[in-house]
C-alpha angles and dihedrals in degrees: 000000000000089000089051090053091051089052090048091053089050091051090047091055089051089053090057100263112135106226115179123199090252091052092049090052091051090049092051091050091050092048090050088058098047098035129209102275097092108057095192092050091049090050093050091047093054092045092051095048100040112026116085100177140023091259091052090046091055093045092047092048092053090046091051093050091050096043096052096039112114118218110249115243101218122225107230109177143043090248090057090052090051090050090052089057092050093251123137110238116237114264134160120262104269131170116243110280092012126117131200114301092026093286116145114261110248117242106252128211123245094262093052091048090049092051094046092048088056092226101163094179091055092047092049090049091049091051091050091049091049090050090054092046093055093041093242093179087069091070112120112163135043089237088069095062095093092046095052092043090055092047092051093048090050090050090051091052104256093162093058088045090056090051091049090049092052092048093046092050089064097040102039118003094188093057090043090056090051092048091049091054090048090050091054089050090050092052090050091050090051091050090050091049091052092047090050091051091049090054091049103041104019096054095085093048091046090049091049091050092049091047091049089053090048092047089060097040117106108256093218094055101050118134118237092255090053097052094077090047090050092050089053089049092051089052089054090051090049092049090050090053091050094048093047102043111018095076114050113222119246090240090056092051095051097035129220127318113264099215097185096051092041092056092046091049092052098045090116089064095049093264095303103146101235089144118042129202122206133204112228122197116206112236125190116240103254118252120182131182113193121194114188128192110220098172125132095267091062098028092117093057102030091085090060091047091052091049090056092045089051089055090051089061089058095045104040121046097211110050127143115191131196134183130196148174109161092345134024129239134176113250101177095112092046091054094044098049102038139059114259093257094048092044093051091048093051094046094048091048090055104042108354132117095019130127110281119243108179094177095056092042092051089048090052090051094048092048099051110017112023090109093067089066109091136162087271095054127102111205116205120194117193112192148095095254092231106149100182087242091296125133105290093204093216087170090070091049088052091055091049090050092049091053097044132077090229137357112209123188120196113193122190093203125088116261092245089065094053111110096015121118112341095345113129093182097119091055093046093044093064089062097049130090092212130017119189134180107228103182094134136044090247092056091045093050092048093050096049092043091053091050094050094040092056088069096050 
């Protein structure tokens, strides 16, 4: 049963429940106390020890119900129904080992005997043993269902069962018909077992494959059904950024061991390092200014930009954020005091979906906020640089670049579109320290990760 619990923890992780080794040990100790006899008590115990939120509780409950569900061995004949009711099915008076017509009864294999005896518990146990023998929890993709089904049937002894069925067809057609129906039910039970395992253990791999496809999909060309999935993926990226960079590691705080100075300092003790000396590298306190275009031309990707900016406020202590279409406003307080969904809705209602005017927005920034840009500041501009043929005011961007440590431009359009029509990207690019195409979630994650990591 310990092995079953390990498989359950693995399935729970695939369902999105974060189960640490320490939590799995606590769960196993709790299960050892309550036992396995009461299914409802076991379910409540695992939910209490593993789930940390309502969403995880629902996911874990569904995973438990699926994991401990036993495939139903279908009854497929009138004689099986009679056996369920404890009745003896009608059969002619035959001597032991004798079939109809006086022919000798063929010697059947263990699987055929098990199916004809209608022992569902034994069949279920045999299917479980076959699943373990073929390492069914290793299934990952739906294309493997046929392969694992065939392996399990071979492990059960399907070839001997075919031979028994052929021999029984000649000796006793009635029993052969019953065995054929039981064989069909067995195949169906094996298919259900494989499908159940795919739902349990292949979910994480399927999710990873889908996310990898989404990560490389152009943000501006997502279908309506994919937008919610992409928003969930961006939240995962944001959480990964928070977990990786929001808490400085102890090693980073104390620096790296200076071996040479440590040995020299401990010469009186024969070089035994009682007193250690650490190298400390000075790191500037990160300051980021994010300016996000939320005009109509980038409306389909601005939500994703704002989600990443929202994560920056949780990772970096000093972030000032601005959004613009035809005019520019500061949105730092909105992002810091609201959930991502509420913040995006409020920002878009104030300045979103308008006609972009980069020149006026840059003028607004220079007039009211240029003093927040210092030699320690990284300025990030997220936009397509399409000015609607208005004055781009590249001179203001030059002054911002001269004052800042770095000026990074993230453009959601493909590089082939830069400079065509009303795009001023080539002119702006000459003033930037870094220019990145961010047409996909993968490119956006890499760009923001590089920016945050440079301060660590």
